[in-house]
N, C-alpha and C positions, 0 to 999 in steps of 0.2 A: 476548233473546240466546239462541243455540242453538249447542251444540257437538255434534260427531259426525263421521261419516265420510261422505265423498261416495260415494253409490252409483252414480249414472249421470249422465252428461253428454249433453244432447240437442241440442247445437249443435257446430259445427266452428269452428276459429279464423277470425276475420274474417267470420263469417257475419252477414248482416243479419237483424234481428229486429223484430217489431212489438210494441206493448204487449199484454201477456197471454201472450206466448210462453213456454213452459216452457224454462229454460235448463239447470238441473240440479236433481237431487234428492238429499237425504241418505239414507242407509240408515236406514230407519224400523222395522226389525225389533224393536228394543227398545221403541220408542215405541208400536208397535202392540200389543205384549205388555202394556205398562203400561195402555194404554186398555182392552184386554179385561179386565184384572184390576179396573180402576176400574168398568167396567160391572157386572161380577159383584158387587163390594162394594156398589154402589149398589142393585142389585136385592135383595140380602140385607137391607140396611138398610130398604128400602121394605117388604119382606115382614114384617120384625120390627115395624115401626111399625103396619102393618095388622092384624097379629095382636094387638098390645097394644091397639090402638084398639077392637077388637071385645071384648076381655076387660075393658076399662076400664068397660064398662057395669055389670058385676057386681062389680068389685074396685077399690076406691079406691087401693089401693097401686100397682096397675098404672097407674092414671090418672096418678099422680104421676110416672111414668117417661116419659110422652109427650114432654114438652119435651126431655128428654135424647135420645130416639130421633129427634126431629125435627132436633135439632142434628146428630146423626150423618148424617142424610140430606143436610143442607146441606153438611156437610163433604165427603161423598163426591161431591156434584154439583160442588163447587169444584174438587176434584181431577180429576174427569173433564173439565171445561172447560179446565183448565190443560193436561192431556195432549193433548186435542183441538187446542188452540192450538199446541202444539209440533208436532204432526203437520201441521197447515195450513202452518206456517212451514217445514217440511222440504222444501217444493217452492219453488224460487226462480224467479220469473217476471220478465220484462222489464217495466219500469215505463214505458218510452217507446221510440220507434223509434230504432234505432241499430245499431252494429256491435259484435259481442262480441269483445273482445280477451282471449284466454285463450292459455295455453301448450298443449302437446299434450294431447289429451283423455285419453290413457293416463296422463299425469302427474297428472291431477286425480282420476280415478276410483280410489277406495280410499285417498285422502289424508285423514288425520285433520285436523280444522279446529278451531281455538281461536276464542273470541270476539275479534272485531276484526281477524281475518286477512282480507286481500284475496283474493278468489277470482277475480274478473275485472273488466274494465272495460267499461262500455257507452258507446261513443264516438259522438259526433255525426258523421254522415257528412261534413258540409260544414265541420266545424271541425278543420282539419288544421294541425298546427304541426311544426317540426323539433326533434328531440331529438338533441343531439350530445354527444360525449365528447372531452375534452382529456386526453391521458396527462399524468401528473404531470410527466414530463421536458419536455413541450411546453407547459407552462402559460404562457400569456401574458396580459397585462392585456386584458380585453375589456369595454369600457365599454358602458353601455346604448345600444342602437341601433347598435352596431358592425355592419358589413356582413358577412354570411356567405353563401357560395355552396355549393350542394349539387349534386353530380353522382351521379345514381342508378346503381346497378349495371345496372339493365335498360335505361336510356337515357343512357349515359355521355357522349354528345355534347351533350346538352342541359343547360344551367345553370338552376338554380332559386335565385333570390335571396330573402334575408330579412334581418331586423334582429334582433340579439341582444336578448332580453327579460330573460334571467336566466342567471346562472352560479353554481353552488353554490360556496361558499367552502371546503367541507370535501370532501376526496377520499373516493371510495367505489369499490367494485368494480363495473365495467361488467358487462352481460350477456355480454360476450366474455371476462370474467375479467381485465380490465386495470384497474389502479388509476388513477383519473383523476377529473376534475372534470365533472359533468353540467351541461349547459346546454340552454336552449330558446331558439328564435327564431321570429318570426312571418314568414310568407311575404309578400313584397310583389308577387310575380308571381301572376297569376290563372291558374295552371296546375292542371289536374285531377290531383291526387295521391291515391294510395291509402294508407290506414293500413297500416303494416307494411313499406313499402318501405324499402330500405337503400341506403346509398351512402357517399360521402366528402364531408366538409365542409371548405371552405377559408376 
């Protein structure tokens, strides 16, 4: 797990990416400073061990300190590996091909992030479903597989049909700031739809 501040976003909303493409990077200024410090501490520990190892030929008391100095080196190496691991994870790459669903880039950059917080969604281009909202005042019983028709804002004359798959039992605030019930439906028409399109559901 890693916490920090998002430093830079390298993609735009709804941009297609391939496996290995860099999506965003955390601000690694503090981590880089910690790594530099760990490098220095490891170099000092190794120099102390080397000096003691040479003196141990003549002084048995110094020889008895070698295991302790070796343990210090191992501790410094562990700290360095841990810090390097955090640095490696500060860059987030796409694990598969898909479309990056994110808010505005300016909203992400500079945002502090806690462990477990969702940053973006990597969606399958061919796996499109309908998310709809029922205002609390318009809440009607919608059984599984109930028919729903969507009219897109960009193509209002064309109907896209689907079957209800899920309706949340608990009201929540929609992206438009309206208290309602969130639902999902599977399209039964084989239309080419793009992630992020909006419209009206009936």
